[in-house]
Legacy VTK file of the C-alpha trace (Angstrom):
# vtk DataFile Version 3.0
C-alpha trace
ASCII
DATASET POLYDATA
POINTS 525 float
33.796 7.710 -0.426
35.671 4.417 -0.558
34.798 1.895 -3.238
32.550 -0.948 -2.141
32.480 -4.263 -3.927
29.949 -7.062 -3.745
28.715 -9.372 -6.471
31.104 -7.611 -8.832
29.653 -4.115 -8.423
31.852 -1.152 -7.552
30.489 1.349 -5.017
32.565 4.287 -6.271
30.698 6.458 -8.764
27.649 4.232 -8.607
24.016 4.903 -7.779
20.870 3.038 -6.847
17.672 3.610 -8.806
14.206 3.102 -7.341
10.833 3.201 -9.056
7.590 3.556 -7.112
4.388 2.707 -8.958
1.834 4.341 -6.675
-1.919 4.670 -7.010
-1.799 8.130 -8.582
1.823 8.848 -9.508
4.704 6.849 -10.936
8.052 8.131 -9.607
11.684 7.315 -10.194
14.589 8.560 -8.055
18.332 8.094 -8.416
20.072 7.912 -5.014
23.698 8.421 -4.107
25.588 6.869 -1.195
24.168 9.430 1.260
20.609 8.568 0.125
20.336 12.017 -1.446
18.250 12.222 -4.613
20.489 13.014 -7.581
17.847 12.803 -10.278
14.094 12.297 -10.526
11.171 11.904 -12.858
7.472 11.407 -12.270
4.320 10.914 -14.293
0.667 10.847 -13.385
-0.551 7.278 -13.441
-3.339 7.037 -15.981
-6.342 4.988 -14.877
-9.432 4.128 -16.887
-13.013 3.597 -15.739
-14.762 1.478 -18.399
-17.809 1.032 -16.142
-19.059 2.606 -12.941
-16.960 1.325 -10.052
-14.327 -0.240 -12.308
-10.737 0.990 -12.026
-8.154 -0.254 -14.519
-4.654 0.537 -15.767
-3.596 0.009 -19.381
-0.509 -2.260 -19.113
1.057 -1.050 -22.352
0.755 2.578 -21.278
2.121 1.724 -17.825
5.131 0.007 -19.388
5.820 3.046 -21.566
5.589 5.355 -18.540
7.773 3.037 -16.466
10.636 2.990 -18.956
10.315 6.727 -19.606
10.652 7.754 -15.942
13.776 5.613 -15.587
15.416 7.185 -18.633
14.399 10.688 -17.557
15.612 10.242 -13.967
19.010 8.977 -15.119
19.282 11.898 -17.528
18.226 14.309 -14.771
20.976 12.899 -12.543
23.552 13.557 -15.252
24.833 10.000 -15.169
24.940 6.987 -17.472
22.854 3.841 -17.243
25.965 1.754 -16.586
26.470 3.674 -13.330
23.307 2.164 -11.844
24.415 -0.524 -9.397
20.920 -1.855 -8.769
17.221 -1.248 -9.323
14.549 -1.547 -6.636
10.851 -1.546 -7.516
8.022 -0.585 -5.165
4.458 -1.062 -6.359
0.878 -0.471 -5.294
-0.566 -3.649 -3.871
-3.429 -5.845 -4.943
-3.547 -4.566 -8.530
-3.210 -7.535 -10.876
-3.221 -8.776 -14.434
-3.242 -12.132 -16.204
-1.438 -13.006 -19.410
-0.777 -15.882 -21.765
2.296 -17.856 -20.773
3.311 -18.818 -24.302
3.402 -15.338 -25.813
3.205 -12.861 -22.915
0.051 -11.171 -24.241
-2.274 -9.917 -21.519
-5.911 -10.990 -21.339
-7.182 -7.736 -19.797
-6.037 -4.474 -18.241
-4.661 -4.306 -14.718
-7.567 -4.432 -12.277
-6.851 -1.941 -9.514
-7.109 -2.549 -5.773
-9.693 0.273 -5.849
-11.931 -1.600 -8.307
-15.432 -2.505 -7.066
-16.613 -4.911 -9.791
-16.478 -7.845 -7.371
-18.675 -6.137 -4.744
-21.604 -8.494 -5.343
-19.302 -11.510 -5.166
-17.881 -10.185 -1.905
-21.347 -9.792 -0.409
-22.555 -13.206 -1.545
-19.435 -14.997 -0.293
-19.468 -13.183 3.047
-23.089 -14.302 3.516
-22.546 -17.803 2.131
-22.950 -21.121 3.905
-19.456 -22.051 2.706
-17.834 -19.192 4.605
-19.950 -19.876 7.688
-18.780 -23.498 7.552
-15.164 -22.352 7.259
-15.643 -20.074 10.268
-17.198 -22.840 12.350
-14.676 -25.540 11.517
-11.773 -23.121 11.955
-13.012 -22.081 15.401
-13.140 -25.722 16.409
-9.655 -26.399 15.050
-8.322 -23.333 16.848
-9.923 -24.488 20.098
-8.132 -27.833 19.939
-4.810 -26.758 18.371
-4.483 -23.077 19.454
-2.874 -22.393 16.089
-3.261 -18.781 14.997
-3.841 -19.663 11.359
-7.121 -21.335 12.339
-8.140 -18.287 14.393
-7.397 -16.127 11.344
-9.520 -18.396 9.140
-12.385 -18.227 11.649
-12.412 -14.430 11.287
-11.996 -14.282 7.521
-14.141 -11.882 5.520
-13.643 -10.998 1.877
-13.163 -7.424 0.653
-12.907 -5.871 -2.782
-9.386 -4.686 -1.953
-8.050 -8.236 -1.830
-7.198 -9.895 -5.108
-9.077 -13.127 -4.363
-12.628 -12.298 -5.467
-11.586 -9.865 -8.193
-9.547 -12.725 -9.647
-12.539 -15.038 -9.268
-14.600 -12.441 -11.161
-12.045 -12.561 -13.992
-12.153 -16.354 -14.129
-15.955 -16.296 -14.214
-16.375 -13.480 -16.737
-13.413 -13.711 -19.129
-13.587 -17.205 -20.693
-10.131 -16.917 -22.267
-8.544 -16.663 -18.822
-10.340 -19.718 -17.439
-9.517 -21.740 -20.550
-5.845 -20.740 -20.449
-5.657 -21.514 -16.728
-7.129 -24.974 -17.259
-4.476 -25.618 -19.917
-1.656 -24.321 -17.711
-1.128 -21.401 -20.086
-2.085 -18.516 -17.777
0.182 -16.331 -15.663
-1.115 -14.224 -12.784
0.844 -11.264 -11.533
0.615 -8.158 -9.426
2.371 -5.115 -10.898
5.788 -6.145 -9.537
5.586 -9.584 -11.158
4.531 -8.201 -14.518
7.250 -5.514 -14.545
9.881 -8.123 -13.654
8.592 -10.335 -16.465
8.757 -7.430 -18.934
12.173 -6.180 -17.786
13.700 -9.641 -18.198
11.935 -10.313 -21.512
9.954 -13.130 -19.936
12.910 -14.988 -18.448
11.987 -14.335 -14.790
8.537 -14.923 -13.317
8.279 -14.260 -9.573
6.900 -12.096 -6.798
8.127 -11.362 -3.289
6.593 -12.171 0.084
5.456 -8.602 0.805
3.383 -8.415 -2.374
2.057 -11.966 -2.115
0.883 -11.440 1.466
-1.467 -8.616 0.446
-3.447 -10.596 -2.123
-5.752 -12.472 0.258
-4.741 -15.695 -1.505
-1.399 -16.204 0.239
-1.227 -18.117 3.527
1.111 -15.949 5.607
1.212 -18.590 8.348
2.381 -21.342 5.984
4.329 -18.922 3.738
2.819 -20.259 0.521
-0.152 -19.774 -1.792
-3.238 -21.093 -0.011
-4.276 -24.361 -1.636
-7.293 -24.434 0.684
-8.796 -21.123 -0.427
-7.879 -21.722 -4.050
-9.827 -24.964 -3.772
-12.786 -23.220 -2.119
-12.834 -20.496 -4.803
-11.959 -22.843 -7.696
-8.843 -20.846 -8.581
-6.173 -22.980 -10.330
-2.929 -22.989 -8.320
-0.848 -23.257 -11.486
-1.372 -19.583 -12.387
0.597 -18.163 -9.430
4.272 -17.147 -9.556
7.012 -18.457 -7.258
7.405 -16.350 -4.095
10.938 -15.281 -3.198
12.833 -12.953 -0.855
12.163 -9.223 -1.022
15.819 -8.284 -1.418
18.013 -10.495 -3.589
19.106 -10.886 -7.197
15.917 -11.237 -9.264
17.892 -11.188 -12.505
18.910 -8.343 -14.778
17.143 -5.922 -17.064
17.525 -7.080 -20.642
20.206 -4.941 -22.293
17.915 -4.112 -25.220
15.671 -1.983 -22.967
18.127 0.586 -21.564
21.275 -0.257 -23.500
22.909 -2.030 -20.554
22.071 -4.911 -18.260
21.108 -3.648 -14.778
20.599 -5.912 -11.725
17.061 -5.981 -10.296
17.705 -6.388 -6.570
14.402 -5.647 -4.834
10.678 -6.073 -5.391
8.512 -4.788 -2.565
4.937 -3.691 -1.895
4.681 0.073 -1.464
3.542 0.207 2.163
6.092 -2.339 3.316
8.691 -0.421 1.322
7.727 2.786 3.124
8.124 0.927 6.422
11.653 -0.050 5.427
12.431 3.441 4.157
11.321 4.896 7.492
13.812 2.510 9.175
10.999 0.954 11.221
13.156 -2.092 11.837
12.218 -2.748 15.473
9.168 -4.228 17.190
6.763 -1.447 18.154
7.839 0.939 15.392
4.743 2.455 13.741
4.539 3.902 10.243
1.710 6.217 9.197
1.512 6.730 5.443
-1.014 9.258 4.183
-1.276 9.320 0.419
-4.213 8.291 -1.759
-5.208 6.274 1.290
-3.955 6.035 4.848
-1.960 2.975 5.859
-0.921 2.478 9.465
1.333 -0.444 10.299
3.188 -1.674 13.367
6.254 -3.904 13.332
5.329 -7.140 15.139
8.708 -8.824 14.684
8.644 -12.378 13.358
5.168 -12.991 14.798
2.011 -12.608 12.723
-0.821 -10.760 14.464
-4.276 -12.306 14.205
-6.881 -9.540 14.218
-10.531 -9.457 15.210
-11.051 -5.794 14.300
-9.855 -5.563 10.726
-6.079 -5.225 11.022
-4.338 -7.360 8.444
-1.302 -9.590 9.148
1.313 -8.952 6.472
4.837 -9.909 5.611
6.886 -6.729 5.815
9.957 -8.152 4.129
12.024 -11.301 3.975
15.785 -11.072 3.539
17.491 -14.435 3.876
16.644 -15.792 7.337
15.157 -12.467 8.485
11.369 -12.304 8.415
9.550 -9.166 9.589
5.774 -9.134 10.042
3.379 -6.199 10.254
-0.161 -5.569 11.450
-1.801 -3.000 9.198
-5.024 -1.034 9.032
-6.054 1.320 6.277
-8.494 4.039 5.252
-8.911 4.239 1.493
-9.934 7.833 0.835
-7.402 10.233 2.333
-5.750 11.966 -0.607
-8.794 11.016 -2.661
-10.996 13.262 -0.495
-8.579 16.190 -0.772
-8.302 15.789 -4.533
-12.094 15.582 -4.839
-12.467 18.812 -2.861
-10.028 20.481 -5.227
-12.101 19.431 -8.249
-15.041 21.219 -6.584
-12.914 24.386 -6.450
-12.909 24.483 -2.657
-9.253 25.516 -2.983
-6.639 26.041 -5.689
-3.649 24.248 -4.195
-3.553 21.460 -1.618
-0.844 23.435 0.175
-3.481 26.073 1.020
-5.716 23.724 3.001
-3.767 23.753 6.275
-3.894 27.549 6.396
-7.622 27.517 5.588
-8.303 25.069 8.422
-6.136 26.911 10.939
-7.976 30.142 10.162
-11.103 28.793 11.891
-11.626 27.901 15.559
-13.611 24.801 14.519
-15.690 23.414 11.653
-18.912 25.002 12.975
-20.673 21.659 13.374
-19.868 20.424 9.851
-18.550 16.868 9.554
-17.236 14.900 6.587
-17.205 11.122 6.233
-14.390 10.066 3.835
-16.009 6.965 2.387
-15.862 6.994 -1.408
-14.594 3.397 -1.210
-16.414 2.290 1.924
-14.989 2.341 5.441
-12.238 -0.057 6.446
-10.982 -1.015 9.932
-12.384 -0.787 12.503
-15.765 0.063 10.893
-15.468 -2.488 8.064
-18.438 -1.370 5.971
-17.893 -1.459 2.179
-21.400 -0.024 1.662
-20.853 3.210 3.631
-21.263 6.470 1.720
-19.254 9.685 1.744
-21.098 12.738 2.996
-21.073 16.159 4.586
-23.360 16.580 7.582
-24.330 19.656 9.547
-24.356 22.062 6.602
-25.866 25.499 7.223
-26.378 28.696 5.218
-23.342 30.071 7.060
-21.090 27.180 5.995
-18.123 28.347 3.910
-15.478 26.636 1.803
-13.134 26.945 4.754
-15.523 24.980 6.970
-15.803 22.230 4.358
-12.033 22.010 3.954
-11.474 21.876 7.710
-14.120 19.148 8.033
-12.299 17.060 5.404
-8.936 17.449 7.140
-10.455 16.684 10.541
-11.995 13.499 9.132
-8.529 12.289 8.103
-7.231 12.820 11.639
-10.291 11.115 13.132
-9.786 8.062 10.904
-6.133 8.017 11.993
-7.298 7.964 15.603
-9.667 5.060 14.913
-6.870 3.037 13.344
-4.402 3.865 16.119
-6.829 2.890 18.879
-7.574 -0.384 17.093
-3.862 -1.108 16.789
-3.209 -0.404 20.468
-6.198 -2.468 21.570
-5.457 -5.488 19.410
-1.696 -5.889 19.319
-0.828 -5.003 22.934
2.632 -4.109 21.614
4.160 -0.990 23.214
4.546 1.699 20.556
8.131 2.954 20.520
7.823 5.711 17.912
5.573 6.886 15.084
6.906 8.005 11.719
4.807 9.594 8.993
5.242 9.811 5.237
3.226 10.305 2.062
2.016 13.485 0.420
-0.686 14.303 2.981
1.854 14.269 5.830
3.029 17.608 4.444
-0.240 19.064 5.756
0.708 20.538 9.129
-2.920 20.777 10.316
-3.543 17.052 9.816
-0.205 16.154 11.373
-0.671 18.313 14.474
-4.254 17.185 15.040
-3.186 13.548 14.656
-0.364 14.020 17.184
-2.857 15.612 19.593
-5.356 12.771 19.176
-2.644 10.117 19.613
-1.108 12.072 22.501
2.252 11.043 21.072
4.932 12.765 18.995
4.959 11.992 15.277
8.168 12.226 13.269
7.978 13.566 9.715
11.189 12.962 7.739
12.934 15.312 5.345
12.371 12.821 2.556
8.694 11.832 2.346
8.818 9.527 -0.722
9.455 6.601 1.579
8.219 3.892 -0.775
10.951 4.877 -3.233
13.591 5.151 -0.526
12.660 1.774 0.943
13.028 0.083 -2.445
16.395 1.808 -2.885
17.552 0.710 0.573
16.533 -2.903 -0.080
18.254 -2.963 -3.473
21.344 -1.175 -2.183
21.803 -3.576 0.721
21.658 -6.519 -1.673
24.670 -5.266 -3.678
26.679 -3.826 -0.799
25.980 -0.225 -1.808
24.973 0.183 1.844
26.421 -2.206 4.373
23.866 -2.468 7.180
20.615 -1.245 8.679
22.631 0.811 11.150
24.092 2.722 8.228
20.583 3.267 6.854
19.338 4.669 10.175
21.992 7.372 9.980
20.748 8.390 6.527
17.209 9.114 7.738
16.713 12.690 8.955
13.766 14.282 10.769
12.160 17.367 9.262
9.562 18.129 11.952
8.639 16.367 15.180
4.963 17.103 15.840
4.446 17.027 19.602
0.996 16.957 21.237
-0.225 20.484 21.973
-3.882 19.980 22.902
-5.325 17.332 25.162
-7.413 14.622 23.552
-10.396 15.778 25.605
-10.398 18.971 23.537
-11.443 16.938 20.486
-13.839 14.508 22.172
-17.080 16.443 21.433
-16.125 16.827 17.764
-15.059 13.212 17.385
-18.237 12.008 19.094
-20.328 13.969 16.588
-18.164 12.765 13.706
-18.674 9.181 14.883
-22.448 9.758 14.774
-22.066 11.005 11.198
-20.151 7.838 10.329
-22.906 5.667 11.783
-25.527 7.444 9.672
-23.492 6.792 6.523
-23.203 3.067 7.110
-25.007 0.517 4.908
-26.087 3.297 2.558
-25.419 1.505 -0.715
-26.453 -1.822 -2.052
-23.490 -3.967 -3.112
-23.167 -2.429 -6.582
-22.346 1.276 -6.674
LINES 1 526
525 0 1 2 3 4 5 6 7 8 9 10 11 12 13 14 15 16 17 18 19 20 21 22 23 24 25 26 27 28 29 30 31 32 33 34 35 36 37 38 39 40 41 42 43 44 45 46 47 48 49 50 51 52 53 54 55 56 57 58 59 60 61 62 63 64 65 66 67 68 69 70 71 72 73 74 75 76 77 78 79 80 81 82 83 84 85 86 87 88 89 90 91 92 93 94 95 96 97 98 99 100 101 102 103 104 105 106 107 108 109 110 111 112 113 114 115 116 117 118 119 120 121 122 123 124 125 126 127 128 129 130 131 132 133 134 135 136 137 138 139 140 141 142 143 144 145 146 147 148 149 150 151 152 153 154 155 156 157 158 159 160 161 162 163 164 165 166 167 168 169 170 171 172 173 174 175 176 177 178 179 180 181 182 183 184 185 186 187 188 189 190 191 192 193 194 195 196 197 198 199 200 201 202 203 204 205 206 207 208 209 210 211 212 213 214 215 216 217 218 219 220 221 222 223 224 225 226 227 228 229 230 231 232 233 234 235 236 237 238 239 240 241 242 243 244 245 246 247 248 249 250 251 252 253 254 255 256 257 258 259 260 261 262 263 264 265 266 267 268 269 270 271 272 273 274 275 276 277 278 279 280 281 282 283 284 285 286 287 288 289 290 291 292 293 294 295 296 297 298 299 300 301 302 303 304 305 306 307 308 309 310 311 312 313 314 315 316 317 318 319 320 321 322 323 324 325 326 327 328 329 330 331 332 333 334 335 336 337 338 339 340 341 342 343 344 345 346 347 348 349 350 351 352 353 354 355 356 357 358 359 360 361 362 363 364 365 366 367 368 369 370 371 372 373 374 375 376 377 378 379 380 381 382 383 384 385 386 387 388 389 390 391 392 393 394 395 396 397 398 399 400 401 402 403 404 405 406 407 408 409 410 411 412 413 414 415 416 417 418 419 420 421 422 423 424 425 426 427 428 429 430 431 432 433 434 435 436 437 438 439 440 441 442 443 444 445 446 447 448 449 450 451 452 453 454 455 456 457 458 459 460 461 462 463 464 465 466 467 468 469 470 471 472 473 474 475 476 477 478 479 480 481 482 483 484 485 486 487 488 489 490 491 492 493 494 495 496 497 498 499 500 501 502 503 504 505 506 507 508 509 510 511 512 513 514 515 516 517 518 519 520 521 522 523 524
């Protein structure tokens, strides 16, 4: 391996470190030049539920876990901190915190993207005259100007997953935050922003375009925080961080934290990071991530897609002049449903579920609706309930497990059909990642339903790898995307084995089950 040099960093004997703060696990990997993992550490992400429907993360505990996994991964790799050429950080999206600008003390815990405390606000705003007026005026502006940003505004609906109304809830219910914001003494940040602030001892305050675009407050068409919606929601613009490129020099880790100063070269949202890690660099590349939730995204090039069915236009990454956009749909309760089934003792290990499902010819008329957090695109019903339907005295654990796995594949099919229908972009290939993609039953059934091959890589922690790739490119550790493509290796290519018509009766019945679960709850669960 020949030494590489850029920005003063030597390639020989150096490594790239990536941290992925997911929804359930915090992971750190140390990568060598071949993108092989040389050392790792992981910890279960601790969440707290102070009230029903609330999901929070203790920032002090997260910081302790974050620094610990870095130290442990470096130790596991058998290297020294000064051999780390760059750090890349991938984070769950839409989880935010606010803190006091003058002293860095936080006003509250992180409020997770899974948190439902703003459900009543979401319902009231979606039914409000103000939103109807925005829809009407935006439709008129789109008619005369044909600008996509006005079409997007005409279709806007709020969800609890977006930061916007959860942040409004904070401003309405935590007086200290509103008072600090009015005095210009409040900082808002998603996890990436807060970690950057902590790592640099408060000297750097920023976020990247991928994270900003997922908040519901950022205007992806204008590439800036939306002054219009901040005005509508009475959110002070002064609380938001500057938005910068995904891959560049964010500054360095303060030497007091790890004993040396390490360049921070990438901040990226986890799903966009997985897209980059999968090397989905071309228009029509599709990434299917199945972890806590399912996230399906298609590369739309430098053009933002305006959706009418619930797909969300996102910034994938921005590197200098390069801007890559995505259209994404999600289902929130993929891994959540499997984990829930395990707590009910339906199985001992998640690895057993594929074998359990394959041991049956079908689910014997039992259907599961994975809706602990409502149903997202294309159903778009936050009040839907989770349920089993079609239970009989003869129903066994195996039937229940198969029904859960089938529901994941059916939701994948819904998202895929929506993507094909709305984007009209020819799909070139589909690449899967995330923990649930290790389930061969779900993967094969999804390939059958899509009637397309699905590529599962050898390395499935794609959010970590994407952050490493982005950081490594910024320091010359890797030289180009073409080099990165050569580092990605396929583990299994799942080819369609059964015709889609084989599943049509089951999916029709499952769709009926979904319809019966809709509008089950009032706004507050």
